C-alpha positions in Angstrom: -49.5 33.0 -53.7 -46.7 33.9 -51.3 -43.9 31.5 -50.5 -44.5 30.7 -46.8 -41.9 28.1 -46.3 -39.1 28.1 -44.0 -36.0 27.8 -45.0 -34.1 24.6 -43.7 -30.5 25.2 -43.4 -29.5 21.2 -43.4 -31.4 21.4 -47.2 -29.2 20.6 -50.0 -30.0 22.7 -53.3 -31.9 20.6 -55.6 -33.5 17.5 -53.8 -33.6 13.9 -55.7 -36.6 12.4 -56.7 -37.6 8.8 -55.4 -40.0 5.6 -56.1 -40.5 3.5 -53.8 -42.1 0.2 -53.6 -44.3 0.2 -50.3 -45.3 -3.5 -50.6 -47.6 -5.4 -47.6 -48.6 -2.7 -44.2 -46.9 -5.7 -42.3 -43.5 -4.0 -43.5 -44.3 -1.3 -41.1 -43.3 -3.7 -38.1 -41.0 -5.7 -39.8 -37.1 -5.4 -39.8 -35.7 -6.7 -43.2 -33.5 -6.0 -46.0 -36.4 -3.6 -47.4 -36.5 -1.5 -44.2 -33.3 -1.6 -43.2 -32.7 0.0 -47.0 -35.5 2.8 -46.1 -33.8 3.4 -43.0 -30.4 3.8 -44.7 -31.9 6.1 -47.4 -33.6 8.2 -44.7 -29.6 8.6 -43.4 -28.3 9.5 -46.7 -30.7 12.0 -47.9 -30.4 15.6 -48.0 -32.9 16.7 -45.2 -35.7 17.9 -47.1 -38.1 21.1 -46.3 -41.1 19.2 -46.5 -41.9 15.9 -48.3 -44.6 15.0 -51.2 -45.7 11.5 -51.6 -47.8 10.5 -54.8 -49.9 7.8 -53.3 -51.0 4.9 -55.0 -53.8 4.7 -52.7 -55.2 8.2 -52.8 -57.3 7.5 -56.0 -59.7 10.9 -57.1 -61.8 13.0 -59.8 -59.0 15.4 -60.6 -56.3 16.1 -58.6 -55.5 16.8 -55.0 -53.1 18.0 -52.7 -53.4 17.6 -48.8 -53.4 20.8 -47.3 -54.1 20.6 -43.5 -51.7 21.6 -40.6 -51.7 18.2 -39.0 -52.6 15.1 -41.1 -54.2 12.1 -39.7 -52.7 8.5 -40.2 -55.3 6.8 -42.3 -55.4 2.7 -41.7 -56.3 1.5 -45.1 -55.8 -1.9 -44.8 -57.6 -4.5 -43.3 -57.2 -8.0 -41.0 -53.4 -7.3 -40.3 -52.0 -7.2 -36.8 -53.5 -5.1 -34.2 -50.3 -3.8 -33.8 -50.2 -2.0 -36.8 -53.7 -0.1 -35.8 -51.9 1.1 -32.7 -48.7 2.9 -34.4 -49.1 6.2 -35.5 -47.3 8.9 -37.9 -47.8 12.2 -36.3 -46.0 14.2 -38.9 -46.7 18.4 -39.4 -48.4 19.0 -42.5 -47.0 21.5 -45.1 -49.8 23.4 -46.7 -47.5 26.3 -47.4 -45.5 23.8 -50.1 -48.6 22.0 -50.8 -49.8 25.7 -52.2 -46.6 25.7 -54.5 -47.9 22.5 -56.1 -50.8 24.9 -57.7 -48.8 27.7 -58.9 -46.6 24.8 -60.7 -49.5 22.9 -62.4 -51.0 25.2 -65.0 -52.5 23.1 -67.0 -55.3 21.6 -64.8 -56.4 22.6 -61.5 -55.3 21.6 -58.3 -57.4 21.6 -55.7 -56.9 21.5 -51.6 -58.1 18.8 -49.6 -58.2 18.9 -45.7 -60.0 15.8 -45.1 -57.4 12.7 -46.2 -54.4 12.6 -44.3 -51.5 10.1 -45.1 -52.2 7.1 -46.3 -50.1 3.6 -45.9 -48.2 4.3 -49.0 -46.9 7.5 -47.0 -46.7 6.5 -43.3 -45.5 2.9 -44.1 -42.1 4.0 -45.7 -41.6 7.3 -43.9 -41.9 5.6 -40.6 -38.7 3.7 -41.4 -37.0 6.7 -43.5 -38.1 9.1 -41.0 -38.8 7.7 -37.9 -39.0 10.9 -35.9 -42.1 12.2 -38.0 -40.4 16.1 -37.5 -40.6 16.8 -41.4 -43.8 18.2 -42.7 -45.7 15.8 -45.6 -48.4 16.3 -47.6 -49.9 13.9 -50.5 -50.7 14.4 -53.9 -53.6 12.1 -55.1 -53.7 10.3 -58.7 -56.5 11.3 -61.1 -58.3 8.5 -62.1 -61.6 9.7 -64.0 -61.0 9.6 -67.2 -63.5 7.5 -68.2 -65.7 6.5 -65.5 -63.5 4.7 -63.1 -60.7 4.3 -65.4 -57.3 6.6 -65.5 -56.4 9.1 -67.5 -53.5 8.0 -70.4 -50.5 7.6 -69.0 -48.7 10.4 -71.3 -51.4 12.9 -69.7 -50.0 11.6 -65.8 -46.3 12.2 -67.2 -46.8 15.6 -68.4 -48.7 16.9 -65.2 -45.8 15.6 -63.5 -42.9 17.2 -65.2 -44.8 20.8 -64.2 -43.4 19.3 -60.5 -40.2 19.9 -61.1 -39.5 23.6 -59.4 -40.9 21.7 -56.2 -37.1 20.2 -55.8 -35.8 23.7 -55.9 -37.7 24.3 -52.8 -35.8 21.7 -50.9 -39.1 19.3 -51.4 -38.4 15.6 -51.6 -41.1 14.1 -53.8 -41.7 10.2 -53.6 -43.9 8.1 -55.7 -45.1 5.6 -53.7 -46.6 2.5 -55.4 -45.3 -1.5 -56.8 -43.8 -1.7 -60.3 -45.4 -5.2 -60.4 -48.6 -5.6 -58.2 -50.7 -8.5 -58.4 -53.4 -8.8 -55.8 -55.1 -11.5 -57.5 -51.9 -14.0 -57.1 -50.4 -12.8 -54.4 -49.5 -14.9 -51.9 -50.8 -13.7 -48.3 -49.3 -16.2 -46.3 -45.7 -15.9 -47.0 -44.0 -12.6 -47.4 -40.9 -14.7 -49.2 -42.9 -16.6 -51.2 -41.4 -18.1 -54.6 -41.6 -15.3 -57.1 -43.7 -15.7 -60.5 -41.7 -16.0 -63.2 -43.5 -13.5 -65.6 -42.9 -10.8 -62.1 -39.3 -11.2 -62.7 -39.4 -10.9 -66.1 -41.1 -7.7 -66.3 -39.5 -6.3 -63.1 -35.9 -6.7 -65.0 -37.7 -5.3 -68.7 -38.5 -2.4 -66.5 -35.1 -2.2 -64.9 -33.4 -2.1 -68.3 -35.5 0.9 -69.5 -35.5 2.5 -66.5 -31.1 2.1 -66.4 -31.5 3.5 -70.1 -34.3 6.3 -69.6 -36.5 5.0 -72.3 -39.5 6.8 -70.4 -41.6 5.9 -74.1 -41.5 2.2 -73.2 -42.4 2.7 -69.4 -45.4 4.7 -70.6 -46.2 2.1 -73.1 -45.7 -0.8 -71.1 -48.1 -2.7 -72.5 -45.6 -3.6 -75.3 -43.0 -5.0 -73.0 -44.9 -8.3 -73.7 -46.9 -10.7 -72.2 -46.5 -10.3 -68.7 -47.2 -6.9 -68.5 -50.5 -8.0 -68.3 -49.9 -10.1 -65.1 -47.4 -7.1 -63.7 -49.6 -4.4 -63.9 -53.3 -5.5 -63.9 -54.1 -2.2 -62.6 -52.3 1.2 -63.1 -52.8 2.4 -59.5 -49.5 1.4 -58.1 -47.8 2.0 -61.5 -48.7 5.4 -61.8 -46.4 6.8 -58.8 -43.6 5.4 -61.1 -44.4 7.7 -63.9 -44.6 10.9 -61.9 -41.1 9.9 -60.7 -38.9 9.4 -64.0 -41.1 12.3 -65.3 -39.0 14.5 -63.0 -35.6 12.8 -64.5 -33.3 15.4 -65.9 -31.1 14.9 -68.7 -28.0 13.9 -67.1 -29.4 12.9 -63.9 -28.0 9.8 -62.5 -30.8 6.8 -61.7 -29.8 4.3 -58.8 -31.4 1.3 -57.7 -31.7 1.7 -53.6 -33.5 -1.9 -53.2 -34.7 -5.0 -55.3 -36.6 -7.5 -54.6 -39.9 -9.2 -54.1 -42.7 -10.1 -51.6 -45.6 -12.2 -51.5 -44.8 -13.6 -54.8 -46.3 -11.1 -57.1 -44.8 -7.6 -55.5 -41.9 -5.9 -56.9 -40.6 -4.1 -54.1 -37.9 -1.7 -56.4 -36.8 1.4 -55.3 -34.9 4.2 -57.0 -33.7 7.4 -56.6 -33.0 10.1 -59.1 -30.3 12.7 -58.6 
């Protein structure tokens, strides 16, 4: 398949990789330390040719990338202020760059999808990072089909993600969007600034230590990180995008935290940059 992507003179060689803890959709309309950190990050990064978001909210049987010219804005949330449903993110798609994923990943088939679009794991953060919506965006799904609706082992996802490294040389900004602590069963929906649970802080700190020391094996085997792991990661959907991000860390690449904090008592908003 020919590389039909156009070169952006502002793109600076190998692009960084990001993990963004996106949290509640209400962040779309809030001005707080988290959204200001995203805006600052967007200004500081080299301008991408395109953006690929690995979304905690697109769970599929098999792995897909969106290949449409104009992805729709998906409102995959309910019961929030009506203002949110009037906001869109009309970025162009990136079918050419999405096609490159199929070239780089050889172990499993990667299928094109033209029905999905951009869910809030993508546009809720990009709205702050790139408010003009002028950079092409596509999504990659998470294969959640190992055993009925249970995800494949984390090692499988880590190895699959490592095959995406070549995209960085094409000026593609890869973003894993989820939350490393994400427990909706114990969330305080009423107060975004509610006191954080002790177990959430403890797990988040252990995860921070392992990220800083590049202990990828420990992050893959997160259940061994203490009793609080089962509360912090009751399901893998929001944890997996972080696994994709660390799989792309080069031997000597630095990892820096873009934002640290919590929302709604049980959600870590930790964000980091590799490269």
